[in-house]
C-alpha positions as CSV (number, residue, x, y, z in Angstrom):
1,M,-57.2,60.5,-37.8
2,S,-60.2,61.6,-35.8
3,A,-60.1,62.7,-32.2
4,T,-62.2,59.7,-31.2
5,T,-59.8,57.4,-32.9
6,Q,-56.8,59.2,-31.2
7,R,-58.4,59.0,-27.8
8,A,-59.2,55.3,-28.3
9,G,-55.5,54.8,-29.1
10,W,-54.4,56.7,-26.0
11,S,-57.0,54.7,-23.9
12,R,-55.6,51.4,-25.1
13,L,-52.0,52.6,-24.4
14,P,-52.3,52.0,-20.7
15,L,-53.7,48.5,-21.4
16,R,-50.9,47.9,-23.8
17,A,-48.4,49.2,-21.2
18,A,-50.0,47.1,-18.5
19,A,-49.9,44.1,-20.8
20,F,-46.3,44.9,-21.5
21,V,-45.5,45.3,-17.8
22,V,-47.4,42.1,-16.9
23,L,-45.7,40.1,-19.8
24,T,-42.3,41.5,-18.8
25,C,-42.9,40.8,-15.1
26,A,-44.1,37.2,-15.9
27,T,-41.1,36.7,-18.1
28,I,-38.7,38.0,-15.5
29,L,-40.3,36.0,-12.7
30,G,-40.4,32.8,-14.8
31,D,-36.7,33.3,-15.9
32,S,-35.7,34.0,-12.3
33,G,-37.5,31.0,-11.0
34,W,-35.8,28.8,-13.6
35,R,-32.4,30.2,-12.8
36,E,-32.9,29.6,-9.1
37,W,-34.0,26.0,-9.8
38,A,-30.9,25.5,-11.9
39,A,-28.7,27.1,-9.3
40,C,-30.2,24.8,-6.7
41,E,-29.5,21.8,-8.9
42,A,-25.9,23.1,-9.4
43,V,-25.4,23.3,-5.7
44,L,-26.6,19.8,-5.2
45,K,-24.5,18.5,-8.1
46,G,-21.5,20.4,-6.8
47,A,-22.0,18.9,-3.3
48,E,-22.2,15.4,-4.8
49,T,-19.0,16.0,-6.7
50,E,-17.3,17.4,-3.6
51,M,-18.4,14.5,-1.4
52,A,-17.5,12.0,-4.2
53,N,-13.9,13.4,-4.1
54,V,-13.9,13.2,-0.3
55,A,-15.2,9.6,-0.4
56,R,-12.7,8.5,-3.0
57,S,-9.8,10.2,-1.1
58,L,-10.9,8.6,2.2
59,I,-11.5,5.1,0.8
60,H,-8.0,5.3,-0.8
61,H,-6.6,6.4,2.6
62,A,-8.3,3.4,4.3
63,E,-7.0,1.0,1.6
64,D,-3.5,2.5,1.9
65,S,-3.6,2.2,5.7
66,L,-4.5,-1.5,5.4
67,D,-1.9,-2.0,2.6
68,L,0.7,-0.6,5.0
69,L,-0.4,-3.0,7.8
70,D,-0.4,-5.9,5.3
71,S,3.1,-5.2,4.1
72,G,4.4,-5.6,7.7
73,V,2.3,-8.7,8.2
74,V,3.5,-10.4,5.0
75,G,7.1,-9.9,6.1
76,V,6.5,-11.4,9.6
77,V,4.6,-14.4,8.1
78,S,7.6,-15.0,5.8
79,R,10.0,-15.1,8.7
80,L,7.8,-17.3,10.9
81,E,7.3,-19.8,8.1
82,M,11.1,-19.9,7.6
83,D,12.4,-19.8,11.2
84,G,9.5,-21.0,13.3
85,T,8.1,-19.5,16.5
86,A,10.9,-20.1,18.9
87,P,11.0,-17.5,21.8
88,A,14.2,-16.0,20.5
89,M,12.8,-15.5,17.0
90,V,9.5,-14.1,18.4
91,A,11.5,-11.7,20.6
92,K,13.6,-10.6,17.5
93,L,10.4,-10.1,15.5
94,G,8.8,-8.2,18.4
95,N,11.7,-5.7,18.4
96,L,11.3,-5.2,14.7
97,L,7.6,-4.7,15.0
98,D,8.0,-2.3,17.8
99,G,10.3,-0.2,15.6
100,L,7.7,-0.4,12.8
101,K,4.9,0.9,15.2
102,K,7.1,3.7,16.3
103,A,7.9,4.7,12.8
104,I,4.3,4.6,11.5
105,T,1.9,6.1,14.0
106,R,-1.3,4.8,12.4
107,I,-0.3,1.2,13.4
108,H,-2.0,0.4,16.8
109,S,-0.6,-3.1,17.5
110,F,1.2,-6.1,16.0
111,D,0.7,-9.6,17.5
112,I,1.7,-13.2,16.8
113,I,-0.7,-16.0,17.8
114,D,0.4,-19.6,17.7
115,D,-1.8,-22.6,16.6
116,Q,-3.2,-23.0,20.1
117,G,-4.4,-19.4,20.3
118,N,-1.6,-18.3,22.6
119,W,-0.6,-14.7,22.1
120,L,3.2,-14.8,21.8
121,T,3.8,-11.1,21.7
122,S,1.3,-9.9,24.4
123,P,2.9,-8.1,27.3
124,G,2.8,-9.3,30.9
125,A,0.1,-11.8,31.9
126,I,-2.5,-10.6,29.3
127,G,-3.4,-13.6,27.1
128,S,-5.0,-11.6,24.4
129,T,-5.2,-8.1,23.1
130,L,-8.6,-8.3,21.5
131,S,-12.1,-9.1,22.8
132,D,-13.0,-11.3,19.9
133,D,-11.3,-14.4,18.4
134,T,-13.4,-14.7,15.2
135,L,-10.4,-14.0,13.0
136,F,-8.4,-16.8,14.8
137,R,-11.2,-19.3,14.1
138,Y,-11.4,-18.1,10.5
139,H,-7.7,-18.7,9.8
140,Q,-7.7,-22.0,11.8
141,L,-10.5,-23.4,9.6
142,S,-9.7,-21.8,6.3
143,P,-6.5,-22.6,4.2
144,K,-6.7,-19.3,2.4
145,R,-3.5,-17.2,2.7
146,E,-4.8,-13.7,1.7
147,A,-5.3,-10.9,4.2
148,Y,-8.4,-11.0,6.3
149,V,-10.0,-7.7,7.4
150,G,-12.3,-8.3,10.4
151,S,-15.1,-6.3,12.0
152,P,-14.1,-3.7,14.7
153,V,-13.2,-5.1,18.1
154,K,-12.1,-3.6,21.4
155,S,-8.5,-3.9,22.4
156,L,-8.2,-5.3,25.9
157,L,-4.9,-3.4,26.4
158,D,-6.3,0.1,26.2
159,G,-10.0,-0.3,25.5
160,E,-9.8,1.3,22.1
161,W,-11.8,0.2,19.1
162,V,-9.5,-1.2,16.4
163,V,-9.7,-2.5,12.9
164,P,-7.9,-5.9,12.6
165,L,-6.0,-7.2,9.6
166,S,-4.5,-10.7,9.8
167,R,-2.9,-13.4,7.8
168,R,-2.4,-17.1,8.5
169,F,1.1,-18.7,8.6
170,N,1.8,-22.3,8.2
171,K,4.3,-24.7,9.8
172,Q,7.0,-26.3,7.6
173,D,4.7,-29.3,7.0
174,G,2.0,-27.0,5.6
175,S,-0.3,-27.3,8.6
176,F,-1.8,-24.3,10.4
177,G,0.9,-22.5,12.4
178,G,-0.9,-19.5,13.8
179,V,-1.9,-15.9,12.9
180,V,-0.1,-12.7,12.5
181,L,-2.4,-9.8,13.5
182,A,-2.0,-6.1,12.9
183,T,-4.6,-3.4,13.9
184,I,-5.3,0.2,13.2
185,S,-7.1,2.4,15.7
186,S,-10.6,3.5,14.9
187,R,-9.8,6.8,16.6
188,Y,-6.9,7.4,14.2
189,L,-9.3,7.1,11.3
190,S,-11.9,9.4,13.0
191,H,-9.3,12.0,13.7
192,Y,-8.1,11.9,10.0
193,Y,-11.7,12.5,8.9
194,E,-12.0,15.6,11.0
195,Q,-9.8,17.4,8.5
196,F,-12.5,17.3,5.8
197,E,-15.1,20.1,6.6
198,I,-18.0,19.4,4.2
199,G,-20.7,20.9,6.5
200,R,-21.5,21.8,10.1
201,N,-23.8,18.7,10.5
202,S,-21.9,16.5,8.0
203,S,-20.6,13.1,8.9
204,V,-18.1,10.5,7.4
205,T,-18.7,6.8,8.2
206,L,-16.4,3.9,7.3
207,A,-18.1,0.5,7.6
208,H,-17.1,-3.1,7.2
209,G,-18.8,-5.2,4.5
210,D,-21.0,-6.8,7.1
211,G,-22.4,-3.4,8.2
212,M,-20.4,-2.9,11.3
213,I,-19.2,0.7,11.7
214,L,-15.3,0.9,11.8
215,A,-14.9,4.7,12.3
216,R,-17.1,7.8,12.2
217,D,-16.7,11.5,12.5
218,P,-18.3,13.0,14.5
219,G,-19.3,10.7,17.4
220,N,-16.8,7.9,16.8
221,D,-17.0,6.5,20.3
222,K,-20.8,6.4,20.2
223,F,-21.2,4.8,16.8
224,V,-18.2,2.5,16.3
225,G,-19.1,-1.1,16.6
226,R,-22.7,-0.6,15.8
227,S,-24.3,-2.2,12.8
228,F,-26.3,-0.3,10.1
229,A,-26.7,-3.4,7.9
230,D,-30.4,-2.7,7.8
231,T,-30.0,0.6,5.9
232,P,-30.5,0.9,2.2
233,F,-26.7,1.0,1.6
234,F,-26.8,-2.8,2.3
235,R,-30.4,-3.7,1.4
236,D,-31.4,-1.7,-1.6
237,P,-30.2,-3.5,-4.8
238,S,-29.8,-0.2,-6.6
239,L,-27.2,0.9,-4.1
240,Q,-25.0,-2.2,-4.4
241,R,-22.8,-0.5,-7.1
242,P,-19.2,0.6,-6.4
243,S,-20.1,4.2,-5.8
244,G,-22.9,6.8,-6.2
245,A,-25.0,9.5,-4.7
246,Y,-28.1,8.8,-2.5
247,H,-30.7,11.3,-1.2
248,F,-32.9,10.1,1.6
249,K,-34.9,11.3,4.7
250,S,-33.4,10.3,8.0
251,P,-35.9,8.5,10.3
252,P,-34.6,9.9,13.6
253,D,-35.1,13.5,12.8
254,G,-36.9,13.5,9.5
255,A,-34.2,15.7,7.9
256,E,-33.3,15.2,4.2
257,R,-29.7,14.2,3.7
258,V,-27.4,14.1,0.6
259,S,-24.8,11.3,0.7
260,F,-22.2,9.8,-1.5
261,F,-20.9,6.3,-0.9
262,N,-17.8,4.5,-2.2
263,R,-17.0,0.8,-1.9
264,S,-13.4,-0.5,-1.9
265,S,-12.6,-2.9,-4.7
266,R,-9.9,-4.7,-2.6
267,F,-11.2,-4.8,1.0
268,P,-14.7,-5.2,2.5
269,L,-15.1,-1.5,3.2
270,L,-17.8,1.0,2.5
271,L,-17.3,4.8,3.1
272,V,-20.3,7.1,3.3
273,A,-20.0,10.9,3.4
274,M,-23.3,12.8,4.0
275,V,-24.6,16.3,4.8
276,V,-28.0,17.7,5.8
277,K,-29.7,19.0,2.6
278,D,-31.2,22.1,4.4
279,E,-27.8,23.0,5.6
280,L,-26.3,22.5,2.2
281,L,-28.9,24.7,0.5
282,A,-29.0,27.3,3.3
283,P,-26.5,29.6,1.6
284,W,-28.3,29.2,-1.8
285,R,-31.7,29.8,-0.1
286,A,-30.6,33.0,1.6
287,A,-29.1,34.2,-1.7
288,A,-32.2,33.1,-3.6
289,I,-34.5,35.1,-1.3
290,S,-32.4,38.1,-1.6
291,R,-32.3,37.8,-5.4
292,M,-36.1,37.3,-5.6
293,L,-36.8,40.4,-3.5
294,Y,-34.5,42.2,-5.7
295,V,-36.3,41.0,-8.8
296,L,-39.7,42.1,-7.3
297,A,-38.3,45.5,-6.5
298,L,-37.1,45.7,-10.1
299,V,-40.5,44.6,-11.4
300,M,-42.2,47.4,-9.4
301,L,-39.7,49.9,-10.8
302,I,-40.6,48.9,-14.4
303,A,-43.7,51.1,-14.2
304,V,-41.5,54.1,-13.2
305,I,-38.5,53.7,-15.4
306,G,-37.9,50.9,-17.9
307,G,-34.2,51.8,-18.4
308,V,-33.4,50.9,-14.8
309,L,-34.9,47.5,-15.3
310,V,-32.6,46.8,-18.3
311,R,-29.5,47.9,-16.3
312,Q,-30.5,45.9,-13.2
313,L,-31.2,42.8,-15.3
314,H,-27.9,43.2,-17.0
315,R,-26.2,43.5,-13.5
316,G,-28.1,40.5,-12.2
317,Q,-26.9,38.5,-15.2
318,R,-23.3,39.4,-14.5
319,M,-23.7,38.4,-10.9
320,A,-25.1,35.0,-11.9
321,V,-22.2,34.4,-14.3
322,A,-19.7,35.4,-11.6
323,L,-21.4,33.1,-9.1
324,A,-21.4,30.2,-11.6
325,E,-17.7,30.7,-12.3
326,K,-17.0,30.8,-8.6
327,E,-18.8,27.5,-8.1
328,A,-17.0,25.9,-11.1
329,H,-13.6,26.7,-9.6
330,F,-14.3,25.4,-6.1
331,R,-11.0,24.2,-4.6
332,L,-10.4,20.6,-3.5
333,L,-10.2,20.0,0.2
334,A,-6.5,19.6,0.2
335,E,-5.1,22.4,2.5
336,G,-5.4,20.3,5.7
337,S,-4.1,17.0,4.2
338,S,-0.7,15.7,5.3
339,D,-0.2,14.4,1.7
340,M,0.9,16.7,-1.1
341,V,-1.9,17.6,-3.5
342,T,-1.1,19.0,-6.9
343,R,-3.0,19.9,-10.0
344,I,-1.1,19.4,-13.3
345,G,-2.1,20.9,-16.6
346,L,-1.9,19.2,-20.0
347,D,1.4,21.0,-20.5
348,E,2.7,18.9,-17.5
349,R,3.3,22.0,-15.4
350,L,2.1,22.5,-11.9
351,R,-1.0,24.7,-11.6
352,Y,-1.6,24.2,-7.8
353,V,0.5,22.8,-5.0
354,S,-0.7,22.2,-1.4
355,P,1.3,23.4,1.6
356,S,2.4,19.8,2.4
357,S,5.0,20.2,-0.3
358,V,7.4,21.6,2.2
359,R,7.3,18.3,4.2
360,V,7.2,16.0,1.2
361,V,9.8,17.5,-1.2
362,G,11.2,20.4,0.8
363,W,9.9,23.2,-1.5
364,R,7.2,25.8,-0.8
365,P,4.1,25.9,-3.1
366,N,5.0,29.2,-4.7
367,Q,8.4,27.8,-5.6
368,L,6.8,24.9,-7.5
369,I,3.8,26.4,-9.3
370,G,4.6,26.8,-13.0
371,T,7.5,24.4,-13.0
372,P,7.5,21.0,-14.8
373,A,5.7,18.4,-12.7
374,L,8.2,15.6,-13.5
375,A,11.3,17.7,-13.0
376,G,12.4,16.1,-9.7
377,I,11.8,12.4,-10.6
378,N,14.9,10.1,-10.6
379,P,16.1,9.6,-14.3
380,E,15.8,5.8,-13.8
381,D,12.1,6.0,-12.9
382,L,11.2,8.9,-15.2
383,P,10.4,6.8,-18.4
384,E,7.8,4.7,-16.5
385,V,6.2,7.7,-14.9
386,Q,6.2,9.6,-18.2
387,A,4.5,6.6,-19.9
388,I,1.7,6.6,-17.3
389,V,1.2,10.4,-17.6
390,D,1.0,10.1,-21.4
391,A,-1.6,7.3,-21.2
392,I,-3.7,9.5,-18.9
393,K,-3.4,12.5,-21.2
394,R,-4.6,10.2,-24.1
395,G,-7.6,9.2,-22.1
396,E,-6.5,5.5,-21.9
397,K,-6.5,5.7,-18.0
398,E,-8.8,7.5,-15.6
399,E,-6.6,6.9,-12.6
400,A,-3.2,5.5,-11.8
401,R,-1.0,4.8,-8.8
402,F,2.7,4.3,-8.8
403,T,5.9,4.7,-6.7
404,Y,9.1,6.4,-7.7
405,R,12.1,8.3,-6.4
406,N,12.0,12.0,-6.3
407,A,14.6,14.7,-5.3
408,H,14.1,16.3,-1.9
409,R,15.5,19.7,-1.4
410,Q,17.5,18.7,1.7
411,N,17.3,14.9,2.0
412,G,18.4,13.7,-1.5
413,D,16.2,11.1,-3.2
414,V,13.0,10.1,-1.3
415,W,10.4,7.4,-2.3
416,L,7.0,8.8,-3.1
417,E,3.7,7.1,-3.9
418,S,1.4,9.1,-6.1
419,T,-2.3,8.6,-7.1
420,M,-3.3,10.5,-10.3
421,R,-6.8,11.1,-11.5
422,V,-8.0,13.0,-14.6
423,T,-10.0,16.1,-14.3
424,R,-12.4,17.3,-17.1
425,N,-13.4,20.8,-18.1
426,G,-16.8,22.1,-17.3
427,N,-17.9,23.4,-20.7
428,G,-20.0,20.4,-21.5
429,N,-17.7,18.4,-23.8
430,G,-16.0,16.5,-21.0
431,N,-12.5,16.7,-22.4
432,V,-9.5,16.0,-20.1
433,D,-7.9,19.3,-19.0
434,G,-5.3,17.9,-16.5
435,V,-4.8,15.6,-13.5
436,V,-5.0,15.9,-9.7
437,A,-2.1,14.0,-8.0
438,I,-2.0,13.0,-4.3
439,S,1.6,12.2,-3.2
440,R,3.0,10.8,0.0
441,D,6.4,10.0,1.4
442,I,6.9,6.2,1.7
443,T,10.7,6.3,2.2
444,E,10.6,4.7,5.7
445,Q,8.2,2.0,4.4
446,K,10.6,1.2,1.6
447,R,13.5,0.8,4.0
448,L,11.5,-1.6,6.2
449,E,10.4,-3.6,3.2
450,T,14.0,-3.9,2.0
451,R,15.1,-5.0,5.4
452,L,12.4,-7.7,5.6
453,E,13.3,-9.0,2.1
454,T,17.0,-9.2,3.1
455,L,16.2,-11.1,6.3
456,A,14.1,-13.6,4.3
457,I,17.0,-14.8,2.1
458,E,20.2,-14.0,4.0
459,D,22.0,-15.9,6.7
460,G,22.3,-13.6,9.7
461,L,25.7,-14.8,10.9
462,T,27.7,-15.2,7.7
463,G,26.0,-12.9,5.2
464,L,25.7,-15.7,2.7
465,A,22.5,-17.0,1.3
466,N,20.4,-19.0,3.8
467,R,19.1,-22.6,3.4
468,R,15.7,-21.4,2.1
469,C,17.4,-19.3,-0.6
470,F,19.7,-22.2,-1.5
471,D,16.8,-24.7,-1.9
472,E,14.9,-22.3,-4.2
473,R,17.9,-21.6,-6.4
474,L,18.8,-25.3,-6.6
475,K,15.3,-26.0,-8.0
476,E,15.6,-23.1,-10.5
477,E,19.1,-24.1,-11.7
478,W,18.1,-27.7,-12.0
479,A,15.1,-26.8,-14.2
480,R,17.4,-24.4,-16.3
481,A,20.1,-27.1,-16.7
482,Y,17.4,-29.6,-17.7
483,R,15.9,-27.2,-20.3
484,D,19.3,-26.1,-21.7
485,R,20.8,-29.6,-21.5
486,S,23.7,-28.1,-19.6
487,S,25.6,-29.4,-16.5
488,L,25.1,-28.4,-12.8
489,A,27.7,-28.9,-10.0
490,L,27.5,-28.7,-6.2
491,L,30.2,-28.4,-3.6
492,M,29.4,-29.4,0.1
493,I,32.0,-27.9,2.5
494,D,32.2,-28.8,6.2
495,V,34.6,-27.3,8.7
496,D,36.7,-30.1,10.3
497,R,36.2,-30.8,14.0
498,F,34.3,-27.6,14.5
499,K,32.6,-28.8,17.7
500,A,36.1,-29.2,19.2
501,Y,36.9,-25.7,18.0
502,N,33.9,-24.3,19.9
503,D,34.8,-26.3,23.0
504,E,38.4,-25.0,22.9
505,Y,37.9,-21.4,22.0
506,G,34.3,-20.6,22.8
507,H,31.2,-19.8,20.7
508,P,32.1,-16.2,19.8
509,A,35.4,-17.4,18.3
510,G,33.5,-20.1,16.6
511,D,31.1,-17.5,15.0
512,A,34.1,-15.4,13.9
513,C,35.7,-18.6,12.4
514,L,32.5,-19.3,10.4
515,R,32.4,-15.7,9.1
516,R,36.0,-16.0,8.0
517,V,35.3,-19.2,6.2
518,A,32.2,-17.7,4.6
519,R,34.3,-14.8,3.2
520,I,36.8,-17.2,1.7
521,I,34.1,-19.2,0.0
522,A,32.4,-16.1,-1.3
523,A,35.7,-14.8,-2.7
524,E,36.2,-18.0,-4.7
525,T,32.7,-18.0,-6.3
526,Q,32.9,-14.9,-8.5
527,R,30.8,-16.1,-11.5
528,A,27.4,-14.3,-12.0
529,G,25.4,-17.5,-11.6
530,D,27.3,-19.0,-8.7
531,L,25.7,-19.2,-5.2
532,A,27.4,-19.6,-1.9
533,A,25.1,-20.5,1.0
534,R,25.3,-21.6,4.6
535,Y,23.7,-25.1,4.5
536,G,23.5,-25.5,8.3
537,G,25.8,-25.3,11.3
538,E,29.4,-25.4,10.1
539,E,28.4,-26.8,6.7
540,F,28.4,-24.7,3.5
541,A,27.2,-25.3,-0.1
542,V,28.3,-23.8,-3.4
543,L,26.0,-24.1,-6.4
544,L,27.9,-24.0,-9.7
545,P,25.7,-23.9,-12.9
546,N,27.1,-24.8,-16.3
547,I,30.5,-26.3,-15.2
548,D,32.1,-29.6,-15.8
549,T,33.6,-32.0,-13.2
550,A,37.2,-30.6,-13.7
551,G,36.0,-27.0,-13.2
552,C,34.1,-27.9,-10.1
553,A,37.1,-29.7,-8.7
554,R,39.3,-26.7,-9.4
555,I,37.0,-24.3,-7.5
556,G,36.6,-26.9,-4.6
557,E,40.4,-27.2,-4.3
558,R,40.9,-23.5,-4.3
559,I,38.4,-23.1,-1.5
560,R,39.9,-26.0,0.6
561,S,43.4,-24.6,0.0
562,A,42.4,-21.0,0.9
563,I,40.8,-22.1,4.2
564,H,43.9,-24.1,5.1
565,E,46.2,-21.2,4.2
566,A,44.2,-18.7,6.2
567,G,46.1,-20.1,9.2
568,L,43.3,-20.0,11.8
569,V,44.7,-21.8,14.8
570,H,42.9,-25.0,15.8
571,S,45.2,-27.0,18.1
572,T,42.9,-30.0,18.3
573,N,42.7,-30.4,14.6
574,L,45.7,-32.6,14.1
575,P,47.9,-33.0,12.1
576,A,47.2,-29.6,10.5
577,G,46.9,-27.6,13.7
578,C,44.8,-25.0,12.0
579,V,41.2,-24.7,10.7
580,T,40.6,-27.0,7.7
581,A,37.7,-28.1,5.7
582,S,36.6,-31.2,3.9
583,V,35.0,-30.7,0.5
584,G,32.7,-33.1,-1.5
585,G,31.7,-32.3,-5.0
586,A,29.3,-33.7,-7.6
587,T,28.3,-32.8,-11.1
588,C,25.4,-34.0,-13.3
589,R,23.4,-33.3,-16.4
590,P,19.7,-33.2,-15.4
591,A,18.6,-33.9,-19.0
592,L,20.3,-37.3,-18.9
593,E,19.1,-38.1,-15.4
594,R,15.3,-38.3,-16.1
595,T,14.5,-40.4,-13.0
596,A,16.6,-38.3,-10.6
597,G,15.7,-35.1,-8.9
598,V,17.5,-32.2,-7.2
599,G,17.9,-34.4,-4.1
600,S,20.2,-36.8,-6.0
601,L,22.8,-34.1,-6.6
602,V,22.8,-33.0,-2.9
603,E,23.0,-36.7,-1.9
604,A,26.0,-37.3,-4.2
605,A,27.9,-34.3,-3.0
606,D,27.1,-35.1,0.6
607,R,28.4,-38.7,0.2
608,A,31.5,-37.3,-1.4
609,L,32.0,-35.0,1.6
610,Y,31.7,-38.0,4.0
611,A,34.2,-39.8,1.8
612,A,36.6,-36.9,2.2
613,K,36.2,-37.0,6.0
614,D,36.7,-40.8,6.1
615,A,39.9,-40.3,3.9
616,G,41.5,-38.1,6.5
617,R,39.8,-34.7,6.2
618,D,41.3,-31.5,4.7
619,R,40.8,-32.8,1.2
620,L,38.5,-32.7,-1.8
621,V,36.6,-35.8,-3.1
622,M,34.5,-35.7,-6.2
623,S,31.6,-38.2,-6.4
624,G,33.1,-39.7,-9.6
625,E,36.4,-40.5,-7.7
626,V,34.9,-43.0,-5.3
627,M,33.2,-46.2,-6.5
628,N,29.9,-47.5,-5.0
629,L,29.1,-44.3,-3.1
630,N,25.8,-45.8,-2.0
631,L,27.7,-48.4,0.0
632,L,30.0,-45.9,1.8
633,P,29.1,-45.4,5.4
634,K,28.7,-41.9,6.6
635,A,31.6,-40.5,8.7
636,S,31.0,-40.6,12.4
637,G,33.3,-37.6,13.0
638,E,32.6,-33.9,12.6
C-alpha cells in the first residue's frame, strides 16, 4: 500500500468516525424518543386503568348505598300494605326507622307520605322534608312498584342536598296508598370520594341519568344540583356505552383532561373520574427531560470515549426496565377504604390485605397474608363460595358478588358481602392471575332484614302466624291438595265470651289469656305442615293438610279440652267458670270440589264454629255433623 493510499484511508477515517457518531447519535436519539413516547402512552393507559378501577369501585359503592336504602324501604312498604297507616303503626315504624338511621350513618332520612301528600313521619309542624314533590307525583300516576331514584333535592330540615329513593305502597284494595321515601346525603358521598387521591386537580362526579349532579369532590356544595346534560357524556352517541375513557379539552380553562366514566346497570347513575392531563404527565415530563439531557450528554461523550456510551446505555436500559416494573405493580387505592380489600392468587392464598381487615375480621394484614383466603368461611356457606371462586379461575366469570358468614377473631361469625373481580397478568397474553376482593361487614343489615321479615308474617301478641301468612298458606295448601288429590282440613277456634273476660279482668289479662291459648294451640299442632294462626281478635285458625275428618276432629277436641283443662278463671263464663273455646272444623278434597275455592273451606269451618256456639259453647262441631249449614243463623254471642 502506497503512502497516498494510506493517507487517503486515514483522511476518510474521521469521516467514517463522524458518520459512525452521527449514525449512533441518530439511533440513540430516535430510540430515546420512541421510548419516551411509549412511556407517555403507558402513563396515560395506567391512569385510565387506575381511574377505571376508581370509577367501578365508586359506582358499586353508590349502588350498594341505594340497595341499602331500598332494603329498608321494601320492609316498610310490606308493613304498611299489611297493617295500614294508622298513627300507632306509623309511630312504631318511625321508631324502627330511627334505629336503622342510627345504625347506618349513610342514611339521611326515612319518611312515609300518605296518598294525599301528607308527610306522616315529619317532625313538628314541618309538612315536608324535601323541596320537590316530583317523586310523589311519579308514584301517584304510575302503578310501577320498583324503586325510583330521583334527581338531587334540598332537604327542608337541614338544607342539605340529598339523593332520594322511593317506592309506592298500595292500600288493601290495590289503589295508591302513598310513598315510602329514603334519602342519602350528597355530602356523605362527597366525603367518601375524598379518600381517592388520583391527582391534585382531579375530580369525581356522580350524576343522575338526566344529567343532574348528585355529588362531587371537590366543590360538592358548588356543583351539586347543577345539570351537565349538555356535555358529551350525554350527547355524544359514542359515549353512551356502559364505561370507557374520554380525553377532552375543558372549555372554561382550555386544559386537556383524561376521564373515565362508568354507568350503573341497575340505577340511573353515571360516575365520572377525571384528572388534568398536564398534571398527570408532569412526573413523566420531568423525568423525560432529565433522561433526554442525560442522553445528549452521553452523545457528546461518544466522541471522547465509546465505552462510556455502552455502559451508560446499559444503565439507562436497566433504569427503564425498573421504571416499567414499578408502574406495572402500582397498588390499588385501598389503604384509605373502610372495606377490606384483598388480592388472592390462583392458589387461593392471600397476597395482599388492606388495614381494614382489623375491623372486618379482627386480624391484622400481616397475620393473614399467605393464608388460605377461604379459611374463615362458615362450612355451610363454603361450597357455594368455592363454586364461585372456581368459576372465576376457569374464566367463566369476570366479576361476582355474594354474601356469606365468616369467622371474626372476637365476635364469632359475622355476615360479609364480597365483590370479586379477576385480574390479568401484564405479559401480553391476558391470562387470569388472581382476583381482587372487596369485602364489607353487613351483619347489622342482616339482623334488620331478619327482623323485618319476622314482623311481616308473625302476630305480635301471640307469636303465631298472622292473618296474611295464614291466607297465603291456605292458597298454597289448597293448590297442593288439588294437585295431589289429597284432603285439607281447617279448625276455627274462638274464645268463649272473651269480651266479658276483658271487661272483668282488664285488657292486659286478656292479652295474657290469648297468649296462653296460643301456646296451647301451638302445642297441639306438631306436624311439619300444620299451621296455627291468629285469625283476628280472639279467633284462631289451624290449617291441617292431608288429614281426614276423624283426624281433624281428634286434634280439635284435644285443643278444646286442653284450653278447658288449663283452668284459667272466667267467672262470667257459666257454667264452666273458666276460659273455654268453641271449635268448628271442616275437611274437603279440593280435587272433587271443582267449583269451590279456598273461601268455601273457611266458610264451612266458620259455620261449624257458629253451630258450636249455638249448641252451648265449649264444644267441637264438624261441618259434616250439622245438616243444612247454609240455613244455620250465625250466633249472636261472642
